[in-house]
C-alpha positions as a Markdown table, in Angstrom:
| # | Residue | x | y | z |
|---|---|---|---|---|
| 1 | Met | 6.0 | 20.5 | -16.9 |
| 2 | Val | 7.5 | 21.9 | -13.7 |
| 3 | Lys | 10.1 | 20.3 | -11.5 |
| 4 | Ile | 9.4 | 19.9 | -7.8 |
| 5 | Val | 12.5 | 20.4 | -5.6 |
| 6 | Trp | 12.3 | 18.7 | -2.3 |
| 7 | Ile | 14.0 | 20.5 | 0.6 |
| 8 | Glu | 15.6 | 18.5 | 3.3 |
| 9 | Gln | 13.0 | 19.4 | 5.9 |
| 10 | Ala | 10.2 | 18.1 | 3.6 |
| 11 | Ile | 12.0 | 14.8 | 3.2 |
| 12 | Gln | 12.5 | 14.5 | 7.0 |
| 13 | Asp | 8.8 | 15.3 | 7.6 |
| 14 | Leu | 7.8 | 12.5 | 5.2 |
| 15 | Asn | 10.1 | 10.1 | 6.9 |
| 16 | Tyr | 8.8 | 11.0 | 10.4 |
| 17 | Leu | 5.2 | 10.7 | 9.1 |
| 18 | Ala | 5.9 | 7.2 | 7.8 |
| 19 | Glu | 7.6 | 6.2 | 11.0 |
| 20 | Tyr | 4.7 | 7.4 | 13.0 |
| 21 | Ile | 2.1 | 5.6 | 10.9 |
| 22 | Ala | 4.3 | 2.5 | 10.8 |
| 23 | Lys | 3.9 | 2.2 | 14.6 |
| 24 | Asp | 0.4 | 0.9 | 13.9 |
| 25 | Ser | 0.7 | -0.4 | 10.3 |
| 26 | Gln | 3.7 | -0.7 | 8.1 |
| 27 | Arg | 1.4 | -1.2 | 5.1 |
| 28 | Tyr | -0.6 | 2.0 | 5.7 |
| 29 | Ala | 2.7 | 3.9 | 6.1 |
| 30 | Glu | 3.8 | 2.7 | 2.7 |
| 31 | Leu | 0.4 | 3.4 | 1.1 |
| 32 | Thr | 0.3 | 6.9 | 2.6 |
| 33 | Leu | 3.8 | 7.8 | 1.3 |
| 34 | Glu | 2.9 | 6.3 | -2.1 |
| 35 | Lys | -0.2 | 8.5 | -2.3 |
| 36 | Leu | 1.7 | 11.6 | -1.3 |
| 37 | Leu | 4.5 | 11.0 | -3.8 |
| 38 | Tyr | 2.0 | 10.3 | -6.5 |
| 39 | Ser | 0.2 | 13.6 | -5.8 |
| 40 | Val | 3.5 | 15.4 | -6.2 |
| 41 | Asp | 4.1 | 13.6 | -9.5 |
| 42 | Val | 0.6 | 14.7 | -10.7 |
| 43 | Leu | 1.4 | 18.2 | -9.7 |
| 44 | Glu | 4.6 | 18.2 | -11.7 |
| 45 | Leu | 2.7 | 17.1 | -14.8 |
| 46 | Tyr | -0.4 | 19.2 | -14.3 |
| 47 | Leu | 0.5 | 22.3 | -12.4 |
| 48 | Lys | -3.0 | 23.6 | -12.3 |
| 49 | Ala | -4.5 | 20.4 | -10.9 |
| 50 | Gly | -6.3 | 20.4 | -7.7 |
| 51 | Lys | -8.8 | 22.8 | -6.0 |
| 52 | Lys | -7.9 | 26.5 | -5.6 |
| 53 | Tyr | -7.7 | 27.5 | -2.0 |
| 54 | Leu | -7.4 | 31.2 | -1.2 |
| 55 | Ser | -5.4 | 33.1 | -3.7 |
| 56 | Ser | -2.1 | 31.2 | -4.1 |
| 57 | Thr | -2.5 | 27.8 | -2.7 |
| 58 | Thr | -3.6 | 24.6 | -4.5 |
| 59 | Ile | -5.0 | 21.6 | -2.7 |
| 60 | Leu | -4.4 | 18.2 | -4.4 |
């Protein structure tokens, strides 16, 4: 298992994204963040999960 370390900019970006979506729907803002955070949890457990894109990037 690997550990994902969140940088401050990434946390701010998630907050801004949630605020933007919440302008239309608080519920969809929450669901979007939950899905993103779940994807990171999966990545921590299964580092090779997702589809390979180019040579060094993985898409969840």
